[in-house]
C-alpha positions as a Python dict, from the first residue, in 0.01 Angstrom:
ca = {
    (1, 'M'): (0, 0, 0),
    (2, 'A'): (-143, 0, -334),
    (3, 'A'): (-127, 362, -380),
    (4, 'A'): (180, 390, -203),
    (5, 'R'): (331, 144, -450),
    (6, 'D'): (187, 362, -718),
    (7, 'A'): (277, 736, -578),
    (8, 'P'): (484, 945, -794),
    (9, 'L'): (850, 948, -804),
    (10, 'Y'): (1118, 1286, -898),
    (11, 'L'): (1481, 1216, -1020),
    (12, 'G'): (1769, 1419, -926),
    (13, 'F'): (2086, 1321, -1100),
    (14, 'D'): (2402, 1526, -1035),
    (15, 'F'): (2699, 1480, -1311),
    (16, 'S'): (2990, 1600, -1060),
    (17, 'T'): (3378, 1628, -1086),
    (18, 'Q'): (3430, 1261, -930),
    (19, 'Q'): (3084, 1099, -950),
    (20, 'L'): (2738, 1051, -1069),
    (21, 'K'): (2445, 1048, -835),
    (22, 'V'): (2084, 1042, -831),
    (23, 'V'): (1811, 1086, -578),
    (24, 'A'): (1460, 992, -601),
    (25, 'I'): (1187, 1154, -390),
    (26, 'D'): (821, 1107, -370),
    (27, 'E'): (557, 1412, -345),
    (28, 'N'): (634, 1424, 41),
    (29, 'L'): (1018, 1504, -28),
    (30, 'N'): (1098, 1217, 127),
    (31, 'V'): (1434, 1042, -10),
    (32, 'V'): (1329, 720, -119),
    (33, 'H'): (1670, 622, -291),
    (34, 'Q'): (1977, 685, -377),
    (35, 'N'): (2303, 542, -579),
    (36, 'N'): (2612, 702, -739),
    (37, 'V'): (2867, 578, -993),
    (38, 'Q'): (3231, 676, -873),
    (39, 'F'): (3447, 750, -1164),
    (40, 'D'): (3790, 634, -1101),
    (41, 'S'): (3708, 306, -934),
    (42, 'E'): (3392, 175, -1118),
    (43, 'L'): (3523, 278, -1482),
    (44, 'P'): (3856, 251, -1407),
    (45, 'E'): (3957, 209, -1809),
    (46, 'Y'): (3919, 556, -1826),
    (47, 'R'): (4217, 654, -1636),
    (48, 'T'): (4110, 934, -1430),
    (49, 'N'): (4242, 1034, -1133),
    (50, 'G'): (3957, 1239, -921),
    (51, 'G'): (3732, 1188, -1247),
    (52, 'V'): (3978, 1392, -1425),
    (53, 'H'): (4293, 1405, -1673),
    (54, 'I'): (4583, 1690, -1575),
    (55, 'H'): (4803, 1692, -1897),
    (56, 'A'): (5129, 1766, -1904),
    (57, 'D'): (5090, 2155, -1914),
    (58, 'G'): (4923, 2101, -1537),
    (59, 'L'): (4704, 2388, -1661),
    (60, 'T'): (4508, 2170, -1896),
    (61, 'V'): (4201, 1956, -1760),
    (62, 'T'): (3991, 1744, -1897),
    (63, 'S'): (3724, 1411, -1826),
    (64, 'P'): (3624, 1165, -2117),
    (65, 'V'): (3288, 1224, -2235),
    (66, 'L'): (3201, 895, -2308),
    (67, 'M'): (3325, 854, -1924),
    (68, 'W'): (3025, 994, -1827),
    (69, 'V'): (2740, 817, -2074),
    (70, 'K'): (2908, 484, -1943),
    (71, 'A'): (2848, 600, -1577),
    (72, 'L'): (2512, 694, -1652),
    (73, 'D'): (2471, 308, -1837),
    (74, 'L'): (2593, 181, -1498),
    (75, 'L'): (2396, 383, -1271),
    (76, 'L'): (2094, 310, -1437),
    (77, 'D'): (2147, -60, -1395),
    (78, 'K'): (2224, -45, -1077),
    (79, 'M'): (1883, 101, -994),
    (80, 'K'): (1721, -136, -1219),
    (81, 'G'): (1918, -403, -1008),
    (82, 'A'): (1784, -263, -669),
    (83, 'G'): (1416, -302, -805),
    (84, 'F'): (1378, 99, -854),
    (85, 'A'): (1046, 191, -1038),
    (86, 'F'): (1073, 366, -1302),
    (87, 'S'): (736, 362, -1411),
    (88, 'R'): (618, 583, -1134),
    (89, 'V'): (874, 893, -1236),
    (90, 'R'): (713, 1149, -1309),
    (91, 'A'): (992, 1387, -1385),
    (92, 'L'): (1336, 1430, -1379),
    (93, 'S'): (1580, 1674, -1359),
    (94, 'G'): (1969, 1717, -1299),
    (95, 'S'): (2294, 1917, -1284),
    (96, 'G'): (2611, 1898, -1434),
    (97, 'Q'): (2951, 2025, -1283),
    (98, 'Q'): (2965, 2392, -1417),
    (99, 'H'): (3173, 2523, -1702),
    (100, 'G'): (3236, 2167, -1893),
    (101, 'S'): (3184, 2188, -2243),
    (102, 'V'): (3039, 1876, -2499),
    (103, 'F'): (3108, 1911, -2827),
    (104, 'W'): (2833, 1685, -3056),
    (105, 'R'): (2943, 1583, -3421),
    (106, 'R'): (2741, 1619, -3691),
    (107, 'G'): (2466, 1373, -3715),
    (108, 'A'): (2465, 1312, -3341),
    (109, 'S'): (2120, 1438, -3354),
    (110, 'E'): (1939, 1173, -3594),
    (111, 'T'): (2177, 918, -3354),
    (112, 'L'): (2003, 1037, -3022),
    (113, 'Q'): (1647, 1031, -3177),
    (114, 'N'): (1735, 683, -3317),
    (115, 'L'): (1852, 505, -3030),
    (116, 'D'): (1869, 132, -2973),
    (117, 'P'): (1717, 22, -2653),
    (118, 'D'): (1924, -305, -2724),
    (119, 'Q'): (2229, -141, -2660),
    (120, 'D'): (2431, 52, -2389),
    (121, 'L'): (2389, 464, -2477),
    (122, 'H'): (2821, 467, -2458),
    (123, 'Q'): (2804, 192, -2755),
    (124, 'L'): (2556, 419, -2954),
    (125, 'L'): (2730, 729, -2878),
    (126, 'Q'): (3121, 572, -2945),
    (127, 'V'): (3132, 851, -3237),
    (128, 'S'): (2913, 1136, -3174),
    (129, 'F'): (3166, 1356, -3008),
    (130, 'S'): (3396, 1573, -3213),
    (131, 'V'): (3602, 1622, -2873),
    (132, 'C'): (3663, 1306, -2698),
    (133, 'Q'): (3795, 1493, -2379),
    (134, 'S'): (3576, 1768, -2248),
    (135, 'P'): (3743, 2113, -2077),
    (136, 'V'): (3636, 2089, -1734),
    (137, 'W'): (3589, 2328, -1444),
    (138, 'M'): (3980, 2275, -1313),
    (139, 'D'): (4088, 2368, -1623),
    (140, 'S'): (4327, 2709, -1668),
    (141, 'S'): (4451, 2726, -1998),
    (142, 'S'): (4301, 2940, -2150),
    (143, 'T'): (4450, 3302, -2028),
    (144, 'R'): (4496, 3424, -2366),
    (145, 'Q'): (4131, 3379, -2478),
    (146, 'C'): (4048, 3535, -2160),
    (147, 'E'): (4250, 3856, -2267),
    (148, 'D'): (4080, 3865, -2571),
    (149, 'L'): (3721, 3869, -2460),
    (150, 'Q'): (3808, 4108, -2216),
    (151, 'A'): (3964, 4314, -2512),
    (152, 'A'): (3662, 4298, -2749),
    (153, 'A'): (3389, 4348, -2439),
    (154, 'G'): (3554, 4694, -2384),
    (155, 'G'): (3746, 4557, -2067),
    (156, 'A'): (3697, 4299, -1758),
    (157, 'M'): (3437, 4514, -1587),
    (158, 'R'): (3258, 4573, -1893),
    (159, 'L'): (3229, 4166, -1985),
    (160, 'A'): (3145, 4216, -1557),
    (161, 'E'): (2862, 4394, -1629),
    (162, 'L'): (2734, 4199, -1924),
    (163, 'T'): (2803, 3896, -1850),
    (164, 'G'): (2784, 3829, -1482),
    (165, 'S'): (3210, 3753, -1438),
    (166, 'R'): (3493, 3860, -1572),
    (167, 'A'): (3677, 3649, -1777),
    (168, 'Y'): (3776, 3309, -1617),
    (169, 'E'): (3995, 3033, -1792),
    (170, 'R'): (3766, 2765, -1704),
    (171, 'F'): (3473, 2957, -1822),
    (172, 'T'): (3317, 2759, -2102),
    (173, 'G'): (3293, 3032, -2404),
    (174, 'N'): (3703, 3078, -2309),
    (175, 'Q'): (3749, 2686, -2362),
    (176, 'I'): (3546, 2722, -2666),
    (177, 'S'): (3728, 2959, -2796),
    (178, 'K'): (4052, 2780, -2719),
    (179, 'V'): (3926, 2429, -2906),
    (180, 'R'): (3866, 2661, -3200),
    (181, 'Q'): (4225, 2791, -3190),
    (182, 'T'): (4425, 2518, -3102),
    (183, 'R'): (4233, 2232, -3250),
    (184, 'P'): (4090, 2373, -3565),
    (185, 'E'): (4029, 2029, -3719),
    (186, 'D'): (3784, 1945, -3439),
    (187, 'F'): (3595, 2269, -3473),
    (188, 'L'): (3509, 2187, -3860),
    (189, 'N'): (3203, 1969, -3756),
    (190, 'P'): (3031, 2036, -3421),
    (191, 'E'): (2660, 1996, -3460),
    (192, 'R'): (2580, 2122, -3124),
    (193, 'I'): (2791, 2253, -2818),
    (194, 'S'): (2628, 2157, -2472),
    (195, 'L'): (2770, 2222, -2131),
    (196, 'V'): (2820, 1917, -1915),
    (197, 'S'): (2437, 1998, -1768),
    (198, 'S'): (2252, 2021, -2119),
    (199, 'F'): (2460, 1744, -2276),
    (200, 'A'): (2322, 1529, -1959),
    (201, 'A'): (1965, 1649, -2040),
    (202, 'S'): (1995, 1557, -2405),
    (203, 'L'): (2047, 1186, -2302),
    (204, 'F'): (1707, 1226, -2134),
    (205, 'L'): (1521, 1399, -2393),
    (206, 'G'): (1700, 1200, -2719),
    (207, 'G'): (1775, 1540, -2844),
    (208, 'Y'): (1940, 1841, -2835),
    (209, 'A'): (1848, 1988, -2483),
    (210, 'A'): (1865, 2397, -2423),
    (211, 'I'): (2121, 2548, -2237),
    (212, 'D'): (1923, 2695, -1926),
    (213, 'F'): (1984, 3056, -1827),
    (214, 'S'): (2168, 3002, -1516),
    (215, 'D'): (2397, 2759, -1611),
    (216, 'G'): (2450, 2971, -1895),
    (217, 'S'): (2589, 3229, -1702),
    (218, 'G'): (2809, 3081, -1585),
    (219, 'M'): (2952, 3059, -1986),
    (220, 'N'): (3130, 3457, -2046),
    (221, 'L'): (2855, 3436, -2310),
    (222, 'L'): (2500, 3494, -2204),
    (223, 'D'): (2361, 3871, -2142),
    (224, 'I'): (2247, 3842, -1771),
    (225, 'R'): (1978, 4092, -1793),
    (226, 'S'): (1829, 4023, -2184),
    (227, 'K'): (1882, 3630, -2084),
    (228, 'D'): (2017, 3575, -2468),
    (229, 'W'): (2369, 3533, -2595),
    (230, 'S'): (2553, 3853, -2599),
    (231, 'E'): (2633, 3931, -2995),
    (232, 'I'): (3005, 4096, -2874),
    (233, 'C'): (3130, 3782, -2661),
    (234, 'L'): (2979, 3529, -2933),
    (235, 'D'): (3151, 3737, -3227),
    (236, 'A'): (3461, 3725, -3036),
    (237, 'T'): (3444, 3354, -2958),
    (238, 'A'): (3379, 3180, -3247),
    (239, 'P'): (3192, 3185, -3557),
    (240, 'Q'): (2840, 3099, -3585),
    (241, 'L'): (2887, 3019, -3225),
    (242, 'G'): (2488, 3105, -3170),
    (243, 'R'): (2387, 2837, -3404),
    (244, 'L'): (2566, 2561, -3198),
    (245, 'L'): (2468, 2668, -2868),
    (246, 'G'): (2105, 2698, -2961),
    (247, 'A'): (1860, 2928, -2785),
    (248, 'P'): (1892, 2942, -2399),
    (249, 'V'): (1578, 2876, -2160),
    (250, 'P'): (1412, 2978, -1824),
    (251, 'S'): (1567, 2694, -1583),
    (252, 'T'): (1206, 2576, -1488),
    (253, 'S'): (1126, 2486, -1878),
    (254, 'V'): (1008, 2154, -1901),
    (255, 'L'): (1178, 2021, -2207),
    (256, 'G'): (971, 1725, -2323),
    (257, 'P'): (892, 1334, -2256),
    (258, 'V'): (1170, 1128, -2145),
    (259, 'S'): (1313, 952, -2473),
    (260, 'S'): (1176, 642, -2598),
    (261, 'Y'): (1514, 440, -2537),
    (262, 'F'): (1454, 498, -2166),
    (263, 'V'): (1089, 397, -2220),
    (264, 'Q'): (1167, 60, -2376),
    (265, 'R'): (1479, -9, -2188),
    (266, 'Y'): (1380, 76, -1841),
    (267, 'G'): (1059, 117, -1814),
    (268, 'F'): (1027, 451, -1792),
    (269, 'S'): (633, 618, -1834),
    (270, 'E'): (583, 775, -2162),
    (271, 'S'): (501, 1066, -1967),
    (272, 'C'): (777, 1147, -1766),
    (273, 'R'): (881, 1467, -1813),
    (274, 'V'): (1260, 1640, -1853),
    (275, 'V'): (1277, 1964, -1667),
    (276, 'A'): (1599, 2183, -1780),
    (277, 'F'): (1909, 2054, -1603),
    (278, 'T'): (2131, 2356, -1455),
    (279, 'G'): (2473, 2388, -1289),
    (280, 'D'): (2541, 2230, -959),
    (281, 'N'): (2561, 2560, -785),
    (282, 'P'): (2257, 2674, -878),
    (283, 'A'): (2111, 2345, -810),
    (284, 'S'): (2260, 2344, -458),
    (285, 'L'): (2060, 2676, -429),
    (286, 'A'): (1776, 2475, -495),
    (287, 'G'): (1909, 2227, -259),
    (288, 'M'): (1925, 2461, 29),
    (289, 'R'): (1590, 2634, -61),
    (290, 'L'): (1770, 2965, -22),
    (291, 'Q'): (1497, 3258, -86),
    (292, 'Q'): (1522, 3639, -131),
    (293, 'G'): (1748, 3825, 120),
    (294, 'D'): (1871, 3494, 230),
    (295, 'V'): (2248, 3370, 231),
    (296, 'A'): (2422, 3083, 252),
    (297, 'V'): (2763, 3013, 379),
    (298, 'S'): (2952, 2671, 336),
    (299, 'L'): (3242, 2697, 588),
    (300, 'G'): (3475, 2444, 439),
    (301, 'T'): (3834, 2388, 306),
    (302, 'S'): (3709, 2684, 135),
    (303, 'D'): (3448, 2919, 218),
    (304, 'T'): (3147, 2939, -33),
    (305, 'V'): (2868, 3211, -15),
    (306, 'F'): (2571, 3192, -224),
    (307, 'L'): (2339, 3478, -227),
    (308, 'W'): (1960, 3559, -381),
    (309, 'I'): (1977, 3894, -503),
    (310, 'Q'): (1730, 4104, -706),
    (311, 'Q'): (1924, 4349, -859),
    (312, 'P'): (2297, 4258, -930),
    (313, 'S'): (2589, 4471, -949),
    (314, 'P'): (2857, 4239, -1120),
    (315, 'A'): (3196, 4308, -1007),
    (316, 'L'): (3572, 4164, -1092),
    (317, 'E'): (3561, 3905, -802),
    (318, 'G'): (3276, 3673, -763),
    (319, 'H'): (3011, 3575, -999),
    (320, 'V'): (2641, 3672, -1077),
    (321, 'F'): (2442, 3396, -1243),
    (322, 'C'): (2077, 3396, -1327),
    (323, 'N'): (1815, 3260, -1065),
    (324, 'P'): (1753, 2848, -1133),
    (325, 'L'): (1404, 2927, -909),
    (326, 'D'): (1325, 3282, -1082),
    (327, 'W'): (1379, 3380, -1417),
    (328, 'R'): (1343, 3751, -1260),
    (329, 'A'): (1619, 3734, -994),
    (330, 'F'): (1954, 3658, -958),
    (331, 'M'): (2224, 3414, -771),
    (332, 'A'): (2578, 3541, -669),
    (333, 'L'): (2874, 3341, -598),
    (334, 'L'): (3166, 3384, -392),
    (335, 'C'): (3464, 3154, -293),
    (336, 'F'): (3719, 3219, -52),
    (337, 'K'): (4040, 2991, -57),
    (338, 'N'): (4147, 3068, 289),
    (339, 'G'): (3883, 2907, 471),
    (340, 'S'): (3910, 2583, 736),
    (341, 'L'): (4259, 2523, 660),
    (342, 'T'): (4366, 2884, 795),
    (343, 'R'): (4106, 2828, 1084),
    (344, 'E'): (4269, 2535, 1184),
    (345, 'R'): (4601, 2691, 1155),
    (346, 'I'): (4538, 2999, 1346),
    (347, 'R'): (4349, 2704, 1684),
    (348, 'N'): (4731, 2531, 1658),
    (349, 'E'): (4907, 2849, 1709),
    (350, 'S'): (4698, 3017, 1894),
    (351, 'T'): (4500, 2797, 2133),
    (352, 'G'): (4726, 2440, 2126),
    (353, 'G'): (4554, 2290, 1891),
    (354, 'S'): (4211, 2302, 2094),
    (355, 'W'): (3844, 2395, 1942),
    (356, 'E'): (3739, 2466, 2308),
    (357, 'L'): (3988, 2703, 2377),
    (358, 'F'): (3947, 2859, 2029),
    (359, 'S'): (3592, 2918, 2108),
    (360, 'L'): (3646, 3038, 2444),
    (361, 'A'): (3857, 3286, 2260),
    (362, 'L'): (3576, 3445, 2084),
    (363, 'R'): (3347, 3455, 2392),
    (364, 'D'): (3623, 3627, 2603),
    (365, 'T'): (3699, 3912, 2346),
    (366, 'P'): (3475, 4168, 2250),
    (367, 'L'): (3289, 4236, 1951),
    (368, 'G'): (3490, 4478, 1737),
    (369, 'N'): (3833, 4298, 1911),
    (370, 'N'): (3905, 4659, 2049),
    (371, 'G'): (3994, 4768, 1703),
    (372, 'H'): (4266, 4501, 1616),
    (373, 'M'): (4184, 4358, 1257),
    (374, 'G'): (4387, 4083, 1070),
    (375, 'F'): (4381, 3921, 684),
    (376, 'Y'): (4502, 3579, 678),
    (377, 'F'): (4540, 3482, 365),
    (378, 'D'): (4756, 3198, 371),
    (379, 'S'): (4719, 3080, -1),
    (380, 'M'): (4634, 3329, -275),
    (381, 'E'): (4349, 3427, -217),
    (382, 'I'): (4043, 3430, -500),
    (383, 'T'): (3856, 3713, -307),
    (384, 'P'): (4047, 3921, -315),
    (385, 'P'): (4319, 3837, -504),
    (386, 'A'): (4566, 3876, -196),
    (387, 'V'): (4851, 3684, -42),
    (388, 'G'): (5013, 3690, 322),
    (389, 'V'): (4888, 3748, 682),
    (390, 'H'): (4849, 4159, 730),
    (391, 'L'): (4780, 4261, 1124),
    (392, 'F'): (4644, 4608, 1228),
    (393, 'D'): (4612, 4774, 1562),
    (394, 'P'): (4321, 5012, 1651),
    (395, 'D'): (4557, 5289, 1503),
    (396, 'D'): (4544, 5112, 1110),
    (397, 'N'): (4928, 5036, 1181),
    (398, 'K'): (5044, 4721, 1088),
    (399, 'V'): (5174, 4515, 1356),
    (400, 'S'): (5338, 4165, 1343),
    (401, 'S'): (5131, 3969, 1601),
    (402, 'L'): (4851, 3968, 1806),
    (403, 'S'): (4800, 3796, 2146),
    (404, 'P'): (4642, 3449, 2118),
    (405, 'Q'): (4292, 3545, 2208),
    (406, 'V'): (4259, 3867, 1975),
    (407, 'E'): (4432, 3662, 1729),
    (408, 'V'): (4189, 3446, 1723),
    (409, 'R'): (3875, 3643, 1722),
    (410, 'A'): (4068, 3884, 1437),
    (411, 'L'): (4042, 3583, 1238),
    (412, 'V'): (3718, 3499, 1272),
    (413, 'E'): (3578, 3849, 1245),
    (414, 'G'): (3787, 3907, 900),
    (415, 'Q'): (3700, 3630, 752),
    (416, 'F'): (3326, 3699, 796),
    (417, 'L'): (3365, 4076, 720),
    (418, 'S'): (3532, 3969, 411),
    (419, 'R'): (3224, 3759, 288),
    (420, 'R'): (2999, 4037, 418),
    (421, 'L'): (3179, 4293, 219),
    (422, 'H'): (3195, 4113, -104),
    (423, 'A'): (2844, 3965, -121),
    (424, 'E'): (2725, 4370, -97),
    (425, 'R'): (2958, 4487, -397),
    (426, 'L'): (2776, 4225, -571),
    (427, 'G'): (2421, 4361, -495),
    (428, 'Y'): (2322, 4174, -151),
    (429, 'S'): (2190, 4355, 143),
    (430, 'I'): (2087, 4268, 482),
    (431, 'T'): (1708, 4306, 519),
    (432, 'P'): (1489, 4251, 843),
    (433, 'G'): (1407, 3930, 706),
    (434, 'T'): (1779, 3823, 633),
    (435, 'R'): (1849, 3462, 786),
    (436, 'V'): (2215, 3311, 710),
    (437, 'L'): (2241, 2944, 635),
    (438, 'A'): (2523, 2781, 772),
    (439, 'T'): (2709, 2489, 650),
    (440, 'G'): (2998, 2261, 583),
    (441, 'G'): (3248, 2135, 911),
    (442, 'A'): (3284, 2493, 1092),
    (443, 'S'): (2905, 2507, 1099),
    (444, 'S'): (2906, 2276, 1407),
    (445, 'N'): (3109, 2521, 1653),
    (446, 'K'): (2810, 2748, 1807),
    (447, 'D'): (3104, 3049, 1901),
    (448, 'I'): (3234, 3087, 1502),
    (449, 'L'): (2847, 3125, 1393),
    (450, 'Q'): (2810, 3383, 1698),
    (451, 'V'): (3066, 3610, 1510),
    (452, 'L'): (2886, 3558, 1187),
    (453, 'S'): (2573, 3628, 1317),
    (454, 'D'): (2690, 3945, 1443),
    (455, 'V'): (2903, 4024, 1156),
    (456, 'F'): (2588, 3966, 917),
    (457, 'N'): (2352, 4114, 1198),
    (458, 'A'): (2088, 3828, 1113),
    (459, 'P'): (2042, 3528, 1267),
    (460, 'V'): (2175, 3206, 1151),
    (461, 'Y'): (2032, 2843, 1095),
    (462, 'T'): (2208, 2547, 979),
    (463, 'L'): (2070, 2291, 719),
    (464, 'D'): (2176, 1944, 630),
    (465, 'V'): (2264, 1967, 307),
    (466, 'S'): (2446, 1665, 193),
    (467, 'N'): (2398, 1606, -192),
    (468, 'S'): (2228, 1954, -243),
    (469, 'A'): (2261, 2013, -620),
    (470, 'C'): (2130, 1594, -635),
    (471, 'L'): (1798, 1698, -416),
    (472, 'G'): (1789, 2011, -574),
    (473, 'S'): (1720, 1874, -884),
    (474, 'A'): (1489, 1655, -751),
    (475, 'Y'): (1296, 1951, -591),
    (476, 'R'): (1286, 2123, -950),
    (477, 'A'): (1166, 1743, -1131),
    (478, 'L'): (858, 1835, -863),
    (479, 'H'): (837, 2190, -943),
    (480, 'G'): (851, 2118, -1313),
    (481, 'T'): (562, 1913, -1328),
    (482, 'M'): (348, 2243, -1174),
    (483, 'S'): (484, 2459, -1381),
    (484, 'Q'): (139, 2533, -1558),
    (485, 'S'): (-30, 2616, -1198),
    (486, 'V'): (93, 2904, -1011),
    (487, 'A'): (275, 2716, -754),
    (488, 'S'): (578, 2856, -656),
    (489, 'F'): (930, 2652, -570),
    (490, 'F'): (852, 2753, -278),
    (491, 'D'): (513, 2586, -208),
    (492, 'V'): (603, 2295, -356),
    (493, 'V'): (889, 2232, -120),
    (494, 'K'): (706, 2377, 212),
    (495, 'K'): (741, 1993, 329),
    (496, 'A'): (1100, 1972, 351),
    (497, 'P'): (1285, 1985, 656),
    (498, 'E'): (1289, 2284, 786),
    (499, 'A'): (1639, 2482, 894),
    (500, 'Q'): (1714, 2482, 1284),
    (501, 'L'): (1819, 2834, 1456),
    (502, 'V'): (2159, 2821, 1660),
    (503, 'V'): (2222, 3225, 1718),
    (504, 'T'): (2096, 3548, 1708),
    (505, 'P'): (2299, 3862, 1687),
    (506, 'H'): (2410, 4057, 1954),
    (507, 'P'): (2187, 4368, 2015),
    (508, 'A'): (2493, 4577, 1956),
    (509, 'A'): (2641, 4393, 1672),
    (510, 'Q'): (2497, 4634, 1397),
    (511, 'Q'): (2639, 4916, 1572),
    (512, 'V'): (2997, 4781, 1562),
    (513, 'Y'): (3013, 4620, 1242),
    (514, 'D'): (2847, 4879, 1003),
    (515, 'Q'): (3126, 5063, 1089),
    (516, 'M'): (3413, 4839, 1093),
    (517, 'L'): (3293, 4727, 787),
    (518, 'Q'): (3396, 5036, 595),
    (519, 'R'): (3739, 5055, 796),
    (520, 'Y'): (3794, 4682, 681),
    (521, 'A'): (3730, 4750, 300),
    (522, 'R'): (4007, 5070, 329),
    (523, 'L'): (4240, 4799, 501),
    (524, 'E'): (4157, 4513, 271),
    (525, 'E'): (4246, 4752, -46),
    (526, 'R'): (4613, 4847, 135),
    (527, 'S'): (4684, 4469, 187),
    (528, 'C'): (4603, 4409, -148),
    (529, 'R'): (4874, 4656, -278),
    (530, 'K'): (5203, 4551, -365),
    (531, 'P'): (5423, 4685, 1),
    (532, 'A'): (5687, 4875, -16),
    (533, 'P'): (5994, 4705, 239),
    (534, 'E'): (5919, 4790, 552),
    (535, 'P'): (6152, 4824, 841),
    (536, 'H'): (6197, 4488, 1069),
    (537, 'R'): (5989, 4523, 1353),
    (538, 'P'): (6083, 4287, 1646),
    (539, 'I'): (5766, 4066, 1779),
    (540, 'A'): (5609, 4192, 2099),
}
């Protein structure tokens, strides 16, 4: 028992949009403590809704940076009140909502190094930020800055090849550019600009934490191949920006010991290490333990696809980030807006609201749907940028309707063909060892997963990844303590619960869907074009 009481622990934090969460694990990867602070309800003085402030223009979205600091005070006090043994923590890491930015005022570095352990962090850092409302990922107010950056880089595709993504309004470089142009007085005195992740790491470190490669590649500023800031992008964004950002570091870096503030105030060990924090999406990849060749498909309100890739092929849709687990590899991220809500609409219209009949329709229709195909973009889609429902017969003629059973399969096949097509365009390729890891609400439907397995010609596994960013951060903290050894991340986390095999592809799947994918790509391009007026066709 004494040994158990002294056994090492590892902390993973997640500074997400609506809450701050923490998970503690032991050496055997067992979760021994979880806690959280909800911003809206537990910090009502900041008057956030969903953790953010939506400004009058409807485009500008920010969060109070001091709210995040006070949330950390509150979370650590909760842990202390629960009797958590901070002295057993050997290492900690964390994640932050991607693309958010924090502007430290000149002199903040000295403040961080000399924190008074008798006072709360949010009191000590009251005047340490030159921008009090941090732009976050929901912001879409920097369109002009995006256009300027793409022009400086030689076009959207050239910027994507360089930084892994075309210019996006939420990406940090464009937000920095907007602050410089629209609020020049706030840009006169920053000493450092952090991401939410490196800002959070700075609090624990007692000094400015470096931005890691993986989260840094969500800024439109990092050259994803050289792993350094792109001078073209820096020059187009702000003067002397490289100095304000600091040099980026590998995501597996151990940044140093925890600040003496946390040792004295909470009883952390002086030997506790701070491992580089990263973005929430890269941390989730670690939490899901995605390996080379794997693809994770989250089937929720939006469908999200995570990929481990070796050789990236950036495109105008989707994102390529540096891999948080292996600096030589990459991860890709694709988001599809029309996910579960569209599946529910077709369920309601075609099978009377019954998932049982929806599943039966998938079982009773053949692979390939006898050539019928559908594109279901109820809302303006992200990947590709298209809207509307587009239905095709086996001869590529556009039709106005399909029979209920055929429509169910057309929807599900079409969604998964889209996921595979755009994944392959970013450099993903299916190999003999490929696994599909399915998560999210629809992953409980075995017949939907069978179509996913068939389209990707790979076995589908399910994995419980609640709090995946938190858990991934705790795993990364544990791995960070072994960074001097040859242990790979996957050696370190091999005791974690295994994903469960659910379905394997039909023997004819590869022949059917390899051909169908080419046709799908052609018809998707056609569906994205502005349509010419068509003669009205009565519903059959």
